[in-house]
N, C-alpha and C positions, 0 to 999 in steps of 0.2 A: 467482429464481425457482427451486424445483426439484419433483420429481416422486418417486414411490415407483414401483418394480416390485414388484407384488405374487407372491410366491412364489419371492422370488429367494434362493439359499443357494449361490452360487456365489465370496463374497470379493472384497475389494477389487480393481477394474480399473480401466484409464482405454480410451477409445476414441476413434474419429475415426468423426464423423456422414459417412453414405453414403446421399441420397437416392435413390441410382437404382440398384437392382441390376447392372445391365448395367456400373458404372463400381468394380465391388467388386474388389480387385486387394488387399488388404492386411488380413491376419490383426486387425489392429488396430481394422479398421471394423465400426461397428455399424450396420446397413440400418434405416431408416425406411420403411416399407411400409404405407400403409393405416392399420389400427389395431393392428400391431405393429411390434416392433424384434427384431433378431435378430444376435446376436453370431456375428462370423465364425470366431475365435478356437476357440471352441467348440458352434455351430450352434445354441447355446439359442436360444429365442425367447420374448416375451413379450407379451401381451393387454394393451393399456392402456386404462386407465381414461380417463375423462374429462380430467380433470387432465393427465396423461399425452399426451394427445394434444394437449393445447393448451400442452403445454412442448414437447414435440417438433417442433410446428409452428413453433417460432420459429426452429429451429436451422438453420443452412448448411452445405451443406457444407462439409467442413474444420473446423469445431467439433470443442473434445475437451469431452468430459463425465467426470467420473467417479463411478463406481457403489460406495457402501461396504458393508460387508458386510450390512446390514440392507437394502438396494436401494433406495439414496438415490440418488437422479441427478444430479448439479450442474454445470453448464455451467463450466469452467474455462479455455477459449479463446475468443475469438470470432474466426474469420476475417475479419470485417469490419472489425472495430478493428484488427487485426495487433499487437497490444499484447499481450505476453505479462506473467504473473507467475511467477515461480522462489518456489515458499515452499518454503524451506529446514529450518525446526523454528517451532515457539511457544513452544519456550524461551527464557529468556534471563536473563542475568548482571544485570541491574538490576528493579529492581520499581516503577517509576514512579507515584506515586501517582493520576494520571490515567490511565494504560493504559488504552485500550479492550481488552483482553485480558482475559480472565477468570483465576481461581488456575489453574480446571481446564488452560486454552488453557495458560499458562506452565509447569504441573509435569507435567506429564503425558508418557508415557514414549512419543517419535514412532517409536522402533524405529530399524531402519537403512531411511533414505530411499535408499539411492543405487538401487535398479534402481527405484525410483516416480520418483525425476527425472530420470534416463536417458534412461526410456521417454517421459515426458515432452517430453524435449528433443528426441526423433528426431520426435516426432509433429508439432514445429511445422515449418509453411513455410519455404521452403531463402529465400523474399525477405521475413521478417520483419524489421521494421523497429525494432521499441524493446521491450526489455523490462528487469522491474524484476526485481531478486533481494531478497528480504526475507524479514524471520520476524514473531514474535520477533526474537531474533538470529543474524543468516543464519552468523558465524562459531562457532558454540557446537561445532559438530563441525569444526577447523579442516583435516583430510583431505578431508573430504567437501567442505567449501566451496571449497578451492583446487582441487580434480577439477572441479567442476563448472564453477568459473568458467574453467577451460580448456576444457573442452568447449564450453562457451558462443562462447569467443571463438573457436574453430578453428570450429563448427559457422555462426557467424554473424558474420562478419569485418566486414560492413559496418554492424551495426546499432548504433544507440545504446545503450548499455547504463547502468541508474540503479542502485548498490548503497544500500541502506536498511541504516543501521547504527547501533549508539551509538558506534561509532567508537574502543570501548576496547582491544580487542583489537590495532589499530594503533599504539598506542601502543608495541609493540613493533615496533623497526625492521626485524628478520630475517623479521616475518611480514608486514609490507609489502612485502620485498622481494619475497618469495615470489609475492605475490598479482601484483605487478607483471612477473613473469616469465610468468607465465599468464593476466593481464586482457586484457580485450577492448581493442581501441586507443581507442574511443569510448567512455571509463568517465566518468562523474560521480559521485561521492559524494555521500550527503544523509544529514547528521550535526544529530540535534537538540542546542542547546546550551540549557539551561533557565533560564541565569543569570549574571550577570554576575561573582560570587564563588561559592568552593567553599562553604561554609554552605548557601549557597540551592540548589545546583542539588543538592548531593546529599541536602539534603530531600526534594528530589521525586522524586529516582531512589529513593531508599532505599538507597544503596549507597556506603557511604563509600571515598572515593580516586576517586569515577566524573567528578569536574570534573578534576583533574588527567593523568587517562587519556583522557578525550576530546578537551581541548586539548591535548596530545600528538599525538594521530591526528590531529585536523587539521590541526595543523603539521607532520607528518613528509606528509600528503599532500600542501599546500600546497608543501613542499620538493620534493616531486619534481614538480612543475607537473601534479598532477593536478588536475581540474575538483572543487572543492566545491559543495555549495550547502549551508546552515545551515538546521534547522529551527526556529522558535522555537511552540511549543505556548503558547496566552496561558492562562494558570488565573488564579483568586483569587490563590492564592499567590505569584506571580512578576508579574503584571501592572502592578505598580507600579516593577518593575525592569527592565522590556522598553526603556525610554529609555537607562537605563544599559550594558544588554546590547548595544544597536544602536553605542552611542561605543564600545564594548570591540571589538566586531566591526571597526569600521572604520578602526580605531586600531592593534590587535595583530595582527588578522588579515588582513592588505592579503595581496591575491589571490584572496581568497572572490568568488565568482561571483556568488551569486543568496541573499537568502534569502527562504524562504517561512515568513508566519505562518500558525498553524493553529488552527481554534478546535474547540472539543473532540466528540468522537464520545462522549455520554454511554450508555457499555456498560463491562461489565467492572469493574475498580476503580476507571475513572469514577463508574459510577453508584453503586458503593460508596462511595465518598468525595463524592458530590455536593454535599453540603452545605460540605465545604471548599476544592474545586476549582472547581465550574461558575459560570464567568462567560458572561451573557449576548453573543450574538455583536455587538450594538449598543455593548456597553461593552469589549469586549474592542477591537474596531478603536478604539474613543476613546482608551483607554490604551497604543495602540500609534502612533499617527498621529505623533505628533512623532518617535516612531523610524523609522519609516519615511521621515521625511524628510530624516532623518539621514542612511540609507544612501543614498538616491536623490542628495543631494546631494556623496556619495561617490564616483559611479558603480558603486553597486552594484544588482543588479536585485532588483525585489521582488517575491512573487506572496501571493494571500490565499488559502487553502484551506478550505474547507469554509464558507464564509461566505454568507448569502442575500446576494443584490444590495441589500436595501434595507435592511443593516444598513451599510451603506457608505455614505460620501459619496459627491455624484456626481461630484465631480474624483478620485478614487481607484477609481470602479468598476471600470475596466477592467483592473485588478492583480487583481480576480477569476477564477478557474480552475473550471473545474468537474471537481470533484476527486472527487466521492465516485460509485464503482460504482455502476453501473446498479440491481441486484438490491436496494443499502441507501438509495437517493433516494425523499426524499417529498416532497410540497408540501402543505401547510395547505389549507384550506377558502379562508382568504381571498386566498389565491396565484392563487386564479382570477381576480380582479378586479384584478391585477396589469397593465401594459403591457409589462414586463420579464423575464416568466417565462419566456419561450424562451432569454433570455441567463442564466439564473439557474442555479445548479450543484445549489439545492434544500436539503436537509436529509437528515441521518440521521435514517431510521426511530426509532432506539432515542432520539434527542434529541427528537424530535417530541415523542414518547409520553410520556416522562420530565420532561421541564422546559419544555418549552413555548416556545421560545423568542417573545420579541418581535418581530412584524411588521408592517411598515407598508407593504402595497401601493403601488406605485408607480403614479401618475397619469399 
């Protein structure tokens, strides 16, 4: 959900929501009052249309919004959830065939995001519990990445940190050493591994040598006792290899804390290549079931992300996570007849609209 501030011409900015002007004391605050909003930084005020009133009425004190150059307002942090996403860049050194990012998002010039990132981190509450550092590939600007990780470690020494990376940069031990000198004390690294062999993995990433680099990165983290979570994005291309991949993880990557299986978000590359890569969540689970059992028998935790609960066999439904962000999640009409809707994470809006997954409401 977003809204637009009419006649906005003040450039990109971020702001803290404040619903009571008497509590306004920070120049970064945006005061919501009646049908108007006021930016304390420059005393600019804007009338809200009906959509704007609805949008801002849903926000709470301490929420953070971003405002684009065109006046598009998005919520980028919810004080209620206390989980922050640190978006480093949309750029990436891989070009995965099923990536939900578009070519424009991967290739655009994001400029110097240092000021934006530092400002956002300073706005976050001191008692933040969890945060995710992500991209694109967050290590694309190594110096900026290391500085932001150090800032996060200093600002939130007790928070749980999750770094989502393709792992390739960490095949260089020196770079990993630099991270470990700065990194948060409670760090988990989430790294996708697409296949049990180089040919298939590199076919999916469309980056020659990525399998070897990713594998080396994972092994480097494990040697240094960093918590590692592997992510398996199940597609039509690698679904027959999932069992082999799980056996590979269990035997060759001992120490991996968790493996999360991820159903597709049909957007960006995934939408463009949907005939090659899309597999229905039900079939995705069926192809993964034996592999899941191998991992569990070897003491490795498993999670199922982006799967509607009806696509999973009853004995495995406890593995499902509500993983789709609220602004992207949707439920089909037939979901209204499902007794498990309240426990289901739903589907991506883009997936529901473009490929129409098979749904079987649970009675």
